[in-house]
C-alpha positions as CSV (number, residue, x, y, z in Angstrom):
1,M,19.5,-22.9,-24.0
2,P,21.8,-22.9,-20.9
3,A,22.9,-26.1,-19.2
4,D,21.2,-27.1,-16.0
5,L,22.8,-26.2,-12.7
6,S,24.8,-29.1,-11.2
7,A,28.2,-29.9,-9.7
8,A,29.5,-30.5,-13.3
9,T,28.4,-27.0,-14.5
10,L,29.2,-25.1,-11.4
11,A,32.4,-23.8,-13.0
12,R,30.3,-21.9,-15.5
13,V,28.7,-19.9,-12.6
14,P,30.6,-16.6,-11.8
15,E,33.0,-17.3,-9.0
16,R,31.4,-14.8,-6.6
17,M,28.1,-16.6,-6.9
18,R,29.4,-20.1,-6.2
19,P,28.7,-21.8,-2.8
20,R,30.6,-20.3,0.1
21,A,31.1,-23.8,1.5
22,R,30.2,-27.4,0.7
23,P,29.6,-29.1,4.1
24,G,30.7,-32.7,4.0
25,G,32.0,-32.5,0.5
26,A,30.2,-33.2,-2.7
27,A,26.4,-33.6,-2.6
28,T,24.4,-36.5,-3.9
29,A,20.8,-37.7,-4.2
30,A,19.2,-40.5,-2.3
31,G,21.5,-40.2,0.8
32,A,24.6,-41.6,-0.9
33,G,27.0,-38.7,0.0
34,A,28.9,-37.8,3.1
35,A,26.9,-38.4,6.3
36,P,25.0,-35.2,7.1
37,G,25.0,-33.6,10.6
38,I,21.5,-32.2,10.1
39,V,18.3,-33.9,8.9
40,H,15.7,-31.5,7.8
41,L,12.0,-32.4,7.2
42,G,10.4,-30.1,4.7
43,P,13.1,-28.6,2.4
44,G,10.7,-26.0,0.8
45,A,11.6,-22.5,-0.2
46,F,11.6,-21.1,3.4
47,H,14.1,-23.7,4.7
48,R,16.3,-23.1,1.7
49,A,16.2,-19.3,2.1
50,H,16.7,-19.4,5.9
51,Q,18.2,-22.3,7.9
52,A,20.2,-23.7,5.0
53,V,21.8,-20.3,4.2
54,H,22.7,-19.6,7.9
55,T,24.2,-23.1,8.0
56,E,26.3,-22.7,4.9
57,D,27.5,-19.2,6.1
58,A,28.4,-20.7,9.5
59,T,30.4,-23.4,7.8
60,A,32.2,-20.9,5.6
61,A,33.0,-18.8,8.6
62,S,34.2,-21.6,10.9
63,G,35.6,-24.2,8.5
64,D,33.6,-26.9,10.4
65,D,32.2,-29.0,7.5
66,R,30.3,-31.6,9.6
67,W,27.0,-29.9,9.1
68,G,25.7,-30.9,5.7
69,I,21.9,-31.1,5.5
70,L,19.8,-34.1,4.3
71,G,16.6,-32.7,3.0
72,V,13.6,-34.9,3.4
73,A,10.3,-34.2,1.6
74,P,7.4,-35.4,3.9
75,R,4.8,-35.5,1.1
76,S,5.3,-34.4,-2.5
77,T,8.5,-35.2,-4.2
78,G,8.8,-32.4,-6.7
79,V,11.3,-30.2,-4.8
80,V,13.7,-33.0,-3.8
81,D,13.5,-34.5,-7.3
82,R,14.5,-31.1,-8.8
83,L,17.3,-30.7,-6.2
84,A,18.6,-34.2,-6.8
85,A,18.9,-33.5,-10.5
86,Q,21.1,-30.5,-9.6
87,D,23.3,-32.3,-7.1
88,C,21.3,-30.6,-4.4
89,L,22.5,-27.1,-5.6
90,Y,20.0,-24.2,-5.9
91,S,20.2,-20.5,-6.3
92,L,19.1,-17.9,-3.7
93,T,18.2,-14.4,-4.9
94,E,17.9,-11.6,-2.4
95,A,15.7,-8.9,-3.9
96,G,15.4,-5.5,-2.3
97,A,15.7,-1.8,-2.7
98,R,19.3,-2.2,-4.0
99,G,18.3,-4.7,-6.6
100,R,18.9,-8.4,-6.9
101,S,21.8,-10.5,-5.6
102,T,22.0,-14.1,-6.6
103,R,24.2,-16.9,-5.2
104,V,24.3,-20.7,-5.4
105,V,23.8,-22.5,-2.0
106,G,25.5,-25.8,-1.3
107,A,24.3,-26.6,2.2
108,L,22.2,-29.6,1.2
109,T,24.3,-32.7,0.8
110,A,21.5,-35.3,-0.1
111,T,17.8,-35.6,-0.5
112,L,15.2,-38.2,0.3
113,A,11.4,-38.5,-0.1
114,L,9.5,-40.0,2.8
115,T,6.9,-41.5,0.6
116,R,9.4,-43.7,-1.2
117,D,12.5,-43.7,1.1
118,R,11.1,-44.3,4.6
119,P,13.7,-46.8,5.7
120,E,16.5,-44.5,4.7
121,V,14.9,-41.6,6.5
122,V,14.6,-43.6,9.7
123,A,18.3,-44.7,9.3
124,A,19.4,-41.1,8.8
125,I,17.6,-39.9,12.0
126,A,19.2,-42.8,13.9
127,S,22.7,-42.2,12.5
128,P,25.2,-41.0,15.1
129,H,26.4,-38.5,12.6
130,T,23.1,-36.7,12.8
131,R,23.1,-34.4,15.8
132,I,20.2,-32.1,14.8
133,V,16.8,-32.7,13.2
134,T,15.1,-29.5,12.0
135,L,11.5,-29.2,10.7
136,T,9.4,-26.9,8.5
137,I,6.3,-29.0,8.1
138,T,3.6,-26.3,8.6
139,E,1.2,-26.2,11.6
140,D,-0.9,-29.2,10.3
141,G,2.2,-31.4,10.1
142,Y,2.3,-31.5,13.9
143,T,-1.1,-33.0,14.2
144,G,-1.4,-35.1,11.1
145,G,0.7,-36.5,8.3
146,D,3.7,-38.8,8.6
147,A,6.6,-36.5,9.5
148,V,6.3,-36.7,13.3
149,T,5.6,-40.5,13.1
150,V,8.8,-41.1,11.1
151,L,10.6,-38.9,13.6
152,A,9.5,-41.1,16.5
153,D,10.5,-44.2,14.5
154,G,13.9,-42.6,13.9
155,L,14.4,-41.8,17.6
156,L,13.5,-45.4,18.5
157,A,16.1,-46.6,15.9
158,R,18.6,-44.2,17.4
159,L,18.0,-45.7,20.8
160,A,18.5,-49.2,19.5
161,A,21.8,-48.0,17.8
162,G,23.3,-46.5,20.9
163,A,21.2,-43.5,22.0
164,T,23.5,-40.5,21.2
165,P,21.9,-37.2,22.1
166,V,20.0,-35.2,19.5
167,A,18.3,-31.8,19.2
168,L,14.9,-31.5,17.5
169,V,14.2,-27.9,16.3
170,S,10.9,-26.7,14.9
171,C,11.4,-23.8,12.5
172,D,7.8,-23.3,11.6
173,N,5.9,-20.1,12.1
174,V,3.9,-21.7,15.0
175,R,3.6,-20.2,18.5
176,N,5.6,-22.1,21.1
177,R,7.0,-24.3,18.4
178,D,9.4,-26.2,20.7
179,Q,6.5,-27.2,23.0
180,V,4.3,-28.0,20.0
181,L,7.0,-30.4,18.6
182,R,7.5,-32.0,22.0
183,R,3.8,-32.7,22.4
184,A,3.7,-34.1,18.8
185,V,6.5,-36.5,19.6
186,D,4.8,-37.5,22.9
187,A,1.5,-38.1,20.9
188,A,3.3,-40.3,18.4
189,A,4.9,-42.3,21.3
190,A,1.5,-42.7,22.9
191,R,0.4,-44.7,19.8
192,L,3.1,-47.3,20.3
193,E,2.8,-50.5,22.2
194,P,3.6,-50.1,26.0
195,G,7.2,-51.3,25.9
196,R,8.3,-49.2,23.0
197,R,6.3,-46.2,24.4
198,R,8.2,-46.4,27.7
199,A,11.6,-46.8,25.9
200,L,10.9,-43.8,23.7
201,A,9.7,-41.6,26.6
202,E,12.8,-42.4,28.6
203,F,15.1,-41.7,25.7
204,V,13.4,-38.4,24.9
205,A,13.6,-37.3,28.6
206,G,17.3,-38.1,28.9
207,A,18.9,-37.5,25.5
208,V,16.6,-35.3,23.3
209,T,16.3,-31.6,23.5
210,F,13.8,-29.2,21.9
211,P,15.6,-25.8,21.5
212,G,13.4,-22.7,21.2
213,S,13.4,-21.1,17.8
214,V,12.0,-18.0,16.2
215,V,12.5,-17.6,12.5
216,D,11.8,-14.6,10.2
217,R,12.4,-14.2,6.5
218,I,9.7,-13.3,3.9
219,T,10.0,-15.9,1.2
220,P,7.2,-16.1,-1.4
221,A,7.0,-18.7,-4.0
222,A,9.4,-18.0,-6.9
223,T,7.7,-17.0,-10.1
224,D,8.8,-18.0,-13.6
225,R,10.3,-14.5,-14.0
226,D,12.3,-15.0,-10.8
227,A,13.7,-18.3,-12.1
228,A,14.5,-16.7,-15.5
229,L,16.4,-13.8,-13.8
230,A,18.3,-16.2,-11.6
231,S,19.3,-18.4,-14.6
232,A,20.4,-15.3,-16.5
233,A,22.6,-14.2,-13.6
234,L,24.1,-17.7,-13.1
235,G,24.6,-18.6,-16.7
236,V,23.0,-22.0,-16.1
237,R,19.3,-23.0,-15.6
238,D,18.1,-23.5,-12.1
239,A,14.8,-25.5,-11.6
240,A,14.8,-25.0,-7.8
241,A,15.4,-21.2,-7.6
242,V,14.5,-19.4,-4.4
243,V,13.8,-15.7,-4.1
244,T,13.6,-13.9,-0.7
245,E,14.3,-10.5,1.0
246,P,17.7,-9.3,2.2
247,Y,16.5,-9.5,5.9
248,S,16.9,-12.7,7.8
249,S,16.6,-13.4,11.6
250,W,16.9,-16.6,13.6
251,V,16.8,-16.7,17.4
252,L,17.6,-20.0,19.2
253,T,18.1,-21.2,22.7
254,D,21.5,-22.9,22.9
255,D,20.4,-26.5,23.8
256,F,22.2,-28.8,21.4
257,P,23.7,-31.7,23.3
258,G,25.4,-33.3,20.3
259,G,26.9,-30.0,19.1
260,R,25.9,-27.5,16.4
261,P,27.2,-25.3,13.7
262,R,28.7,-21.9,14.8
263,W,25.5,-20.2,13.7
264,E,26.4,-17.1,15.7
265,D,29.1,-16.5,13.1
266,A,26.3,-16.3,10.5
267,G,24.0,-13.8,12.2
268,V,22.0,-16.1,14.4
269,T,21.1,-14.8,17.9
270,F,21.2,-17.1,20.9
271,A,19.0,-16.2,23.9
272,A,18.1,-17.8,27.2
273,D,14.4,-17.3,26.3
274,V,13.0,-16.8,22.8
275,E,9.5,-15.9,24.1
276,P,10.1,-12.1,24.0
277,F,11.3,-12.3,20.4
278,E,8.3,-14.5,19.4
279,R,5.8,-12.2,21.1
280,L,7.3,-9.1,19.3
281,K,7.2,-10.8,16.0
282,L,3.7,-12.1,16.4
283,R,2.2,-8.9,17.6
284,V,4.1,-6.5,15.3
285,L,5.1,-8.2,12.1
286,N,2.4,-10.8,11.9
287,A,-0.3,-8.5,13.2
288,A,0.7,-5.8,10.7
289,H,0.7,-8.4,8.0
290,S,-2.8,-9.4,8.9
291,A,-4.0,-5.8,9.0
292,L,-2.7,-5.1,5.5
293,A,-4.2,-8.3,4.2
294,Y,-7.7,-8.1,5.7
295,L,-8.1,-4.4,5.0
296,G,-5.8,-4.1,1.9
297,G,-7.4,-6.9,0.0
298,P,-11.0,-5.5,0.2
299,A,-9.5,-2.1,-0.6
300,G,-8.2,-3.4,-3.9
301,H,-4.6,-4.1,-3.2
302,R,-3.5,-7.4,-4.6
303,T,-0.1,-7.5,-2.9
304,I,1.2,-6.7,0.5
305,A,3.7,-4.3,-1.1
306,A,0.9,-2.3,-2.7
307,A,-1.1,-2.3,0.6
308,A,2.0,-1.1,2.4
309,G,2.1,1.9,0.0
310,D,-1.4,3.0,1.0
311,P,-1.1,6.0,3.5
312,R,-4.5,5.2,5.0
313,L,-3.5,1.6,5.8
314,L,-0.1,2.6,7.1
315,A,-1.8,5.1,9.4
316,L,-4.0,2.4,10.9
317,V,-1.1,0.0,11.3
318,R,1.0,2.6,13.0
319,R,-1.8,3.5,15.3
320,M,-2.4,-0.1,16.2
321,V,1.2,-0.7,17.0
322,H,2.1,2.6,18.6
323,D,-1.0,3.1,20.7
324,E,-2.1,-0.5,21.4
325,V,0.6,-3.2,20.8
326,A,3.5,-1.2,22.3
327,P,1.8,-0.6,25.6
328,A,0.8,-4.2,25.8
329,L,4.3,-5.4,25.1
330,A,5.7,-2.9,27.6
331,A,3.9,-4.7,30.3
332,H,6.0,-7.8,29.3
333,G,9.2,-5.8,29.5
334,T,9.7,-4.7,25.8
335,P,10.6,-1.0,25.6
336,V,8.1,1.1,23.6
337,A,11.0,2.5,21.5
338,D,12.1,-1.0,20.5
339,T,8.6,-1.9,19.4
340,R,8.3,1.2,17.3
341,H,11.7,0.8,15.7
342,Y,10.9,-2.8,14.9
343,L,7.6,-1.7,13.2
344,D,9.6,0.8,11.0
345,T,11.8,-2.1,9.9
346,V,8.8,-4.3,9.2
347,L,7.0,-1.8,7.1
348,G,10.1,-1.2,5.0
349,R,10.3,-4.9,4.4
350,F,6.6,-5.1,3.5
351,A,7.0,-2.3,0.9
352,N,9.6,-4.4,-1.1
353,P,8.1,-4.5,-4.6
354,H,10.3,-7.5,-5.6
355,L,8.4,-9.8,-3.2
356,P,4.9,-10.6,-4.8
357,H,3.3,-11.7,-1.5
358,T,-0.4,-11.4,-2.1
359,T,-2.9,-10.2,0.4
360,A,-4.9,-13.3,-0.4
361,Q,-2.0,-15.5,0.7
362,V,-1.5,-13.7,3.9
363,A,-5.2,-13.6,4.6
364,R,-5.5,-17.4,4.7
365,D,-6.3,-19.3,7.9
366,G,-7.4,-16.2,9.9
367,S,-9.2,-18.2,12.5
368,R,-5.8,-19.7,13.5
369,K,-3.7,-16.5,13.1
370,L,-5.8,-13.8,14.7
371,P,-5.9,-15.2,18.3
372,V,-2.1,-15.0,18.7
373,R,-1.5,-12.0,16.4
374,I,-4.3,-9.7,17.5
375,L,-6.6,-11.1,20.2
376,D,-3.8,-11.5,22.8
377,T,-3.1,-7.8,22.6
378,I,-6.8,-6.9,22.7
379,T,-7.4,-9.2,25.8
380,E,-4.5,-7.7,27.7
381,L,-5.6,-4.1,27.0
382,R,-9.1,-4.9,28.0
383,R,-7.9,-6.2,31.3
384,A,-6.0,-3.0,31.7
385,G,-9.2,-1.0,31.0
386,T,-8.3,0.2,27.5
387,M,-10.4,-0.2,24.4
388,P,-8.2,-1.0,21.4
389,D,-9.8,0.6,18.4
390,A,-7.4,-0.2,15.5
391,A,-6.9,-3.8,16.5
392,T,-10.7,-4.2,16.7
393,S,-11.0,-2.9,13.2
394,V,-8.7,-5.7,11.9
395,V,-10.8,-8.4,13.6
396,A,-13.9,-6.8,12.2
397,A,-12.4,-6.7,8.7
398,W,-11.7,-10.5,8.9
399,I,-15.3,-11.2,10.0
400,R,-16.7,-9.0,7.2
401,T,-14.6,-10.8,4.6
402,V,-15.6,-14.3,5.8
403,R,-19.2,-13.3,6.0
404,N,-19.3,-11.5,2.6
405,P,-16.1,-12.2,0.5
406,V,-16.5,-9.3,-1.8
407,S,-14.1,-6.3,-2.2
408,D,-15.2,-2.7,-2.0
409,D,-15.5,-2.6,-5.8
410,G,-17.6,-5.7,-6.0
411,G,-14.9,-8.2,-7.0
412,P,-14.7,-11.6,-5.4
413,L,-12.3,-12.3,-2.5
414,A,-10.8,-15.8,-1.9
415,V,-11.4,-17.0,1.6
416,V,-9.3,-20.0,2.8
417,D,-9.9,-20.9,6.4
418,P,-10.3,-24.1,8.5
419,L,-13.3,-22.5,10.1
420,L,-15.1,-22.8,6.8
421,S,-13.6,-26.1,5.5
422,R,-14.6,-27.9,8.7
423,G,-18.1,-26.6,8.7
424,V,-17.8,-24.9,12.1
425,L,-20.3,-22.3,11.0
426,A,-23.2,-23.7,9.1
427,D,-23.9,-20.3,7.5
428,P,-21.0,-17.8,7.8
429,G,-23.0,-15.2,6.0
430,R,-25.6,-15.1,8.8
431,A,-23.2,-15.6,11.7
432,T,-23.0,-12.7,14.2
433,A,-19.9,-11.0,15.4
434,A,-20.4,-12.7,18.8
435,E,-20.4,-16.1,17.2
436,F,-17.2,-15.4,15.3
437,L,-15.6,-14.1,18.5
438,R,-16.6,-17.2,20.5
439,L,-14.9,-19.3,17.8
440,L,-11.7,-17.2,17.9
441,T,-11.5,-17.4,21.7
442,A,-12.5,-21.0,22.1
443,D,-9.1,-22.0,23.4
444,G,-8.8,-18.9,25.7
445,D,-10.2,-18.1,29.0
446,G,-13.5,-16.7,27.5
447,A,-13.1,-13.3,29.1
448,L,-13.1,-11.4,25.8
449,A,-16.1,-13.3,24.4
450,A,-18.0,-12.2,27.5
451,D,-16.8,-8.5,27.3
452,E,-20.0,-6.8,26.3
453,E,-18.4,-3.4,25.7
454,F,-15.8,-4.8,23.4
455,L,-18.4,-7.0,21.6
456,A,-20.5,-3.9,21.0
457,L,-17.6,-2.1,19.4
458,L,-16.7,-5.1,17.3
459,D,-20.3,-5.5,16.1
460,A,-20.6,-1.8,15.2
461,R,-17.3,-1.9,13.3
462,V,-18.4,-5.0,11.3
463,R,-21.7,-3.2,10.4
464,E,-19.8,-0.1,9.3
465,L,-17.6,-2.2,7.1
466,D,-20.6,-3.9,5.6
467,R,-22.2,-0.5,4.8
468,H,-19.3,1.6,3.8
469,G,-16.4,-0.8,3.0
470,T,-12.9,-0.2,4.2
471,A,-13.3,3.6,4.1
472,A,-15.4,3.2,7.3
473,V,-12.2,2.5,9.3
474,L,-9.5,4.0,7.1
475,G,-11.2,7.4,6.5
């Protein structure tokens, strides 16, 4: 049986697979190593496939080793415990059309668990060595849980220690994530007693920035087979292996008052405004993902890769983006050719057979995802006098699945959605298309829910799917 990955066994790993840099020197557990420049809340697979890799590559390119990352687990301790046992080392496997490429990443210099190391986490956020705090805590983490609360406590401790500037960067797949994070910090401050609330508000206004950020890298959970293949390539056993695609994108606004890694040397794009990038990703990549999930799952495709290989589904997705999304984005200044080229890239990524992203996983939380992925496009086209047929079919497919979670061949479909868990609909199976639409547009201006012509098409499309399955819209 091979030895476990660690600093002591790193020499057994082929040289080409060893870390490209070790920011801050040797890594340790429990925050005992060199002071990190970045504290990250939520060191799950996505962070370790994305921000950590860009940071290590920037360090290797620039030689600036001040940017080690302290990984903090907000809830469960499994990931950080496994990382700590490996001196914070882990493997990253990029799997694509050209096969697999594995490397060891050494960007993490220490780990902590919020549930048992809270004072140390607060101290790390307060440290003058920490110039950046990044977060991947999922959408729910900004409205519940302890991550934002400890962030506010750390900022207050930072103020007490001398108030050096710091940048807070949300790297979650949440719309307007910089604003979401700022509001979450403000909400945490509002729960403080008046004096501390005032002090924190003044500090945030004067010394804390919230750079815009758009992230993109498909990173499913690693399987036992992925871990075994990574271990075989390395010659040592890795209990924290990550598998991802070759593609990676990160767009940031350059608002880092305490400094930052030279991420531009590692493929990161800096822009004055990330909104166009976010809009393109939401309405092309995320919308296509949802279309393949809500139509591909009922059609019998277990994975996104399988759905992306179905010519009927591809035709609908292309029609949706070419005929509906592209004109809507053009009104915002995105050239139609750019949108179509991006779609081609996206569909190639979705077809990657090495990434077992299931349609059921992508289909989760549709009531949160559809408004920004699909309904914004529909709303804008309706204002322009156009009826978006393909996008309407995607919304109808989601409604049909929630009302009757059965595939075309009679098998059960898993439905995970806050709309159901919170009892918003007493009886989803009997709810009308109009009721679903009102729920999806509850945070909007209400125009789409009052659009009788669109509602008639949506209702008809749901009925067609009920009677004939996905063939009703795929042909």
